[in-house]
C-alpha positions in Angstrom: 5.6 -12.4 -3.8 6.8 -8.9 -3.4 10.4 -10.1 -2.7 10.1 -12.6 -5.6 9.1 -9.8 -8.0 12.0 -7.6 -6.8 14.4 -10.5 -7.3 13.1 -11.1 -10.8 13.3 -7.4 -11.8 16.2 -5.9 -9.8 18.8 -8.7 -9.3 20.9 -7.5 -12.2 20.8 -3.9 -10.9 21.9 -5.1 -7.5 24.6 -7.3 -8.9 26.0 -4.5 -11.1 25.4 -1.4 -9.0 24.8 -2.5 -5.5 26.4 0.6 -4.1 23.8 2.7 -6.0 20.7 0.7 -5.0 18.6 1.6 -2.0 19.2 -0.8 0.9 15.5 -1.8 1.0 15.6 -2.9 -2.6 18.8 -4.9 -1.9 17.0 -6.5 1.1 13.9 -7.4 -1.1 16.2 -8.9 -3.8 18.1 -11.0 -1.4 14.9 -12.2 0.3 13.4 -13.1 -3.0 16.4 -15.0 -4.2 16.1 -17.3 -1.2 12.5 -18.3 -2.0 11.8 -21.9 -3.2 9.3 -23.0 -5.6 7.2 -24.3 -2.7 7.4 -20.8 -1.1 6.1 -19.2 -4.3 3.3 -21.8 -4.7 2.2 -21.2 -1.1 2.2 -17.4 -1.6 0.0 -17.9 -4.7 -2.4 -20.1 -2.8 -2.7 -17.6 0.0 -3.2 -14.7 -2.3 -5.9 -16.8 -4.2 -7.7 -17.4 -0.9 -7.5 -13.7 0.0 -8.7 -12.7 -3.5 -11.7 -15.0 -3.1 -12.6 -13.7 0.3 -12.5 -10.1 -1.0 -14.7 -11.2 -3.9 -17.3 -12.7 -1.5 -17.1 -9.5 0.7 -17.8 -7.4 -2.3 -20.8 -9.4 -3.4 -22.4 -7.6 -0.5 -20.4 -4.4 -0.2 -19.4 -2.5 -3.3 -16.6 -0.6 -1.7 -14.1 -1.1 1.1 -13.0 2.3 2.6 -9.8 2.3 4.6 -7.2 4.8 5.8 -4.5 5.3 3.1 -1.7 4.5 5.6 -1.4 3.5 9.2 0.6 6.6 10.2 0.5 10.3 9.9 3.1 12.1 7.7 6.5 11.8 9.3 9.8 13.6 9.2 11.4 13.6 5.7 14.7 12.5 7.2 13.1 9.3 8.6 13.2 6.7 5.9 10.1 4.9 7.2 8.3 4.4 10.5 9.9 1.8 12.8 7.0 1.8 15.3 3.3 2.4 15.2 1.4 3.0 18.5 4.2 1.4 20.4 4.3 -1.7 18.2 7.7 -2.2 16.4 7.7 -2.7 12.7 10.0 -5.6 11.8 10.5 -4.6 8.2 10.3 -1.4 6.2 7.1 -2.5 4.5 4.9 -3.2 7.5 3.8 0.4 8.0 2.3 0.3 4.5 0.1 -2.8 5.0 -3.1 -1.1 4.4 -2.0 -0.3 0.8 0.2 -3.3 0.1 -2.5 -5.8 1.0 -5.0 -4.1 -1.3 -2.4 -4.0 -4.1 -1.8 -7.7 -3.8 -5.5 -8.4 -4.4 -5.4 -6.4 -7.6 -8.6 -4.5 -6.8 -8.8 -0.9 -8.1 -8.1 1.6 -5.4 -7.6 5.3 -5.1 -6.2 7.4 -2.3 -7.8 10.8 -1.8 -7.4 13.6 0.8 -10.1 13.4 3.5 -9.0 15.9 6.1 -6.3 17.2 8.3 -5.1 16.5 11.9 -5.3 19.1 14.6 -1.7 20.0 13.7 -2.6 20.5 10.0 -1.1 17.3 8.7 -3.0 15.7 5.7 -5.0 12.5 6.2 -5.9 10.2 3.3 -8.7 7.8 2.6 -8.4 4.7 0.3 -11.5 3.7 -1.7 -11.3 0.1 -2.9 -13.7 -1.2 -5.5 -14.7 -4.4 -7.1 -12.2 -6.2 -9.4 -11.9 -4.4 -12.7 -14.3 -1.7 -11.8 -12.0 1.2 -12.0 -14.6 3.6 -13.4 -16.8 3.1 -10.3 -13.9 3.8 -8.0 -13.2 7.1 -9.9 -16.8 8.1 -9.6 -16.9 7.4 -5.9 -13.7 9.4 -5.3 -15.1 12.3 -7.3 -18.4 12.2 -5.4 -16.5 12.1 -2.1 -14.3 15.1 -3.1 -17.4 17.1 -4.1 -19.2 16.3 -0.8 -16.3 16.9 1.5 -14.5 19.6 -0.4 -11.3 19.0 1.6 -9.2 19.8 -1.5 -10.3 23.4 -1.2 -8.8 23.7 2.2 -5.0 24.3 2.2 -2.9 23.4 5.2 -0.6 26.0 6.6 3.1 25.8 5.7 5.2 24.7 8.6 
């Protein structure tokens, strides 16, 4: 569905200005253009099942708390991580799964600082709330910030 969305919104930019468009966007557009109606229908069905499983989960648990990303901050000259804990990432989006999967479910989510590594690198926490309950997610994030006070600690400049 991500690729389909890119194909719908960026095909014209790629066609007219391919040399100016980031390679990952070109890849998404080309991937999306190859999808069939059956592919899109299957993606919608899978997302509907995942959406329903999340709804059932959140009947019992109001929040899902996850890491913001699967990796620590990386060198600015590296476009994206190609490996996590020895496991190769086959695409540029795989390292972002913890955020992308939540976005696909359309649940409100907020990423907040929660601490630092031993080397002083920031670590984030993602708070995911029930569908359309943005206010509750903001309240939980505020309560977490007040309790942990990590925003008051400034990392050293490297």
